[in-house]
N, C-alpha and C positions, 0 to 999 in steps of 0.2 A: 504493500499500499504506499502511496506517494502523497504527502500533504503539503500545503503552503504554509510556511511559518510566519506568524505576526511579527511586527516590528519590535515588539516589546519582549520578544523571545530570542535568546541565543541558542542557536540549534546543537551547539556542542552541549550545553546545559540540558537540553531535552534529552540529548543521548544518554548522558550520565543519570538523568532523572529516571528514565525507564529502564536503565540497567539496575539502578538501586532498587526500583519497585520489584524487579524481577527477582533480584537476590535477597533483598530485604524482607519482603512480604509474600513472595510467590504470587504476585498480584495477577500476572498473565496466566498462571495455571488455574487461578480461581476462575477468571473469565472464559478460559478455553473450554474446548469441547472436542470429543472424538479421540482416535487413537494418537493422532500427531499433534494434539493440543493446539488446534486451529482456531482463531476467531475471526468475525468479520468486522467491516468498518463501521458499522452501527454500535458495535459492542466498544469498539476502541474510542469512538466519540463521546461514549458517556464515561469515560475515566475521569473522575474528579482530580482537578490540578490545583495545586497550592504552590505558588511560586513568588520568589523576591523580585525586586526591582531588577532592571536589565544590568546596572552597574554590578550588583551585588552577584548576579548570576556569573557575570565575567570574573569575578574575583573567585567563586567557587570553582569555575573551570580551570583557572590558572592554578589553584591550589591543588585539585584532583590531577590535572595534567603532571604535576611535579612530583605528587606523593605515589602516584600509582606508576610512574615511570621507575622511580627508585624501587618500588616492590617488584615490579617486572623484571627489572635488572638482577634483583637477587634471585629470582625464580629461574631465569635463564643461566645463571651461574651455577645454581644448584642442578638443574637439568643437564648442564655439560659435564658436571661432576659425577652424576648418576651413569652418564654415558661412559665415561672413562673407567668407572668402577666395573662396569658390565664388560667393557672390553678387556679389562685386566683379569676379570674372573675367568673368562673363556680362553683367554691366552695362556693362563697358567694352567687350566685343564689340559689344553692341547700339548703343552710341553711335558707334563707329567705322563700323560697317557701314552706318549710316544717314546718314553725313556730318555727324553733329552734334558731333563732337569739338572742332570750332573754332568758338567763339562768335562770332568776327567774319565768318565767311562768310556771303555772302548766301544766302537761301533762296527758294525758290518754293513755292507751294501745288500739290499734285497730287492727283489722286483715287485716293489709296492710302489706305485706313481706317487701318491700323496705322501708318503713316508718312506723315501729311499734308504734311509740310514736309521737303525735300530741298534740297541745295545747287542753286543756279540754274544751274550749268553741267553738272548732270547731265541725262541724258534719262529716259525711261520706255519699257519694252517689255513685250509680252504674253509670259508664260512660254513659249507654243508657237513663238514666234519666236526665243527663247533657246537650248530644249532640245528635244530629241526623245526619245521613249520607246523603249527598246531592248527586244528580246526574241530573245536570242541562243541557239542550241541549246547544251546542256550538252557540255562537253568531257571526254573519259575521266578525266582525272586530277584533275578539280574536286574541291576540299573545300569544305565548307559555310562560306558567308559570313553573318556576323551583323552587323546595325546595333544598336549599344547606345545606350542614353539619353544617355550623355555625349557622343555625337558620334562615337565611334570606329567605323569600319566595318572590319572585318578578318576573317580567318580565326578561326572559333569557338574554334579549338584554342589560338589566343594568349591568350584570356582564361579560358574555362572550357568544360567539356564537360558537366558534370553538370547535371541538372535539365531536360534537353532530350528530347524525344520525337522518334525518327528514324522516318521512313517507309521501310518495305520497299521500295515502288515509288515511284521518284522521278518521279511524274506533276507536269508544270506547272512543274518546274524550269527555270531560265534562267542562262546564263553571265554573269558579272560580270567586267569587265576592270578592273585597276587604274586608278584615276583617275576611274571613273564617279561621278557624283554618285547616292547610293542613299537612298531613302526608305521606311522600314518603313511599310507603308500603314496598320496598325492602332496604331502606337505613334509616329507622327510627332508628334502632339500633346504628347509627353512629350519631344521632342528626339532620337529616333532617326534622325537625318539626318546624312550625312557623305560624305566621299570615300573609296572603297575603297582600302585599302592593299594589296590583293592582288587576283591573279585567283582565281576561283572559282565558286561556284554558290549560287543562293538560289531560294526558292519564288515562287511568283507573287504572295505577299504582300509583295513589294518592287517598288518603282517605280524602275527603272534608268534613268538619263537621261545623255544624252552631249551636249555643247554644239554647236550649229549652225554655230558660226563661231568663229575665233581672237579675237574681240572679246570672248568669255566666259571669265572665269575661274571654273571650277567651283567652287574652294573659296571664292571670295567668296560665290557663291549658297547654298553649304552654309550659311555663317554667317548669310546673309540669312534662310535658310528657318528656321533654329532661333531666330532673333529673332522671326520671325512666329508660330512656336509658343508662345514665352513670353508673346507678346501676345495670346494666345487666338484668333488669326486662323484657325488650322487647324480649330478648333470651327465656326466661321462657314462655312469654305470647305467642309467635308466633313460629309456626313450621318452620323449615329450609329445603329449596328445595336444598340446597347445603351448605357446610360448611362455616360458618360465613355469612350467607345470610338469616336471618329471614324474613319471609314476613308478615307483619303487615295487619291483616284483621279486620274489623269494628266489626263483628259478634263475634270475639274473645275478642275484647276489650269491648264490651258492658256491660259483667256482671262484669268487674273488679271495685272493690271498691276503691274510689278515696278520698282524704281529701276535705271537703266541707266548707271553711272559709266563714263567713258572706260577702256579696257582698263588703261593704265598706273596709273590710280588704283586699280582693282580689286586690281592686284598690290601696290600699295604699302599698302593696307588689310589684304590677308591677312598682309603681313610685320609689320606694326604690331601685330596681334592675336597673331600667334605670339610676337613678343618680348615683348609684356606678359603673355601666357598663360605663358610658360615660366618667369618668375619667381614668377609667383603658384603655378603648378603645383608648382615645387620646394619652395615653403613647405609647400604641402598635403602633399606627400610626407613631408617631414621631420617634420612635425606628426603625421602617422599612424603614422609609425614610433615616434616618441616615445610615442603612445598604446600602441602594441603593446608596447612595452617597460615600461610603467606596468603594465598587464595582467599581464605575466609576472611582475613584481615582487610584485604583489597576491597572485597564485596561490602563488608561492614562499613568501611571508611566511605566508600561512594553513597551508601544509603544513609549514613549519618549527615554527610555533607549536603547532599540534595534536600535533606528534610529538616535542615536547621538544627539539628543536634550539634554541629560543631560550628563556632563561630570563626569562620575563616580569616576574618579580619585580624583577631588575636594569633590565630595559628601562623598566620603569615609573619 
């Protein structure tokens, strides 16, 4: 909707004013209707307005421009810090999972394109000798499992349920056991690979794998496969049905040569990655919380300024 603005209104003040209503009082949500919270021109024109003189409107705008810019700058810095932490998190995991965290260790050349040098005391094995693909029938109480791009595989209800389409007929679903290595066949390239935290079910677009022996730590290979994805090997391994949508298939994965450390070292690597990740994830969580607080402060500041709860003359 487009409106003409009267001479005694500053358009930037109106912008802040309605932003303040939106966040301070959920005013637009109260006026809106339908799934997308839309409202019409007539409803908009009935909104009661209380505004100061034009001179004070300009003072409020100047104050909010300055203060929101300061808060936005802090948010941007914290967002960059989070990005750096996430990059450090995956880099550390990649180095450890390929045995390159000890620069004094003797290495050997192997026929693995994305990891051509591995520790000399490690072996190599093809994926089909490490894992078998499962296809279990769904159990009556199974809820839906989802593999997320950050590597978490869990019941969808633990994260979110909105934005998904649910099939009325669950054709092709399979049972997933807690501890299975789960690979989203269309999202593996983006890191949707991990160990299931729960029992549940998923569609046939998930490759569900179980280790063939006790010599295999599935968690180690989940980290390894995510490293493969980050190094673009999933693109090479899998054909694309459309641009940037390679489809992972176990039969193509089966002959792929993988590093094979001793089981004891697989366990140690997993523990080191978890310990390193825990500290970085804690920093990420705290920084995300501080961003949320800054956004709340920004919204509250706008609401207070446009409703006269802050005297911007004294604040200036």
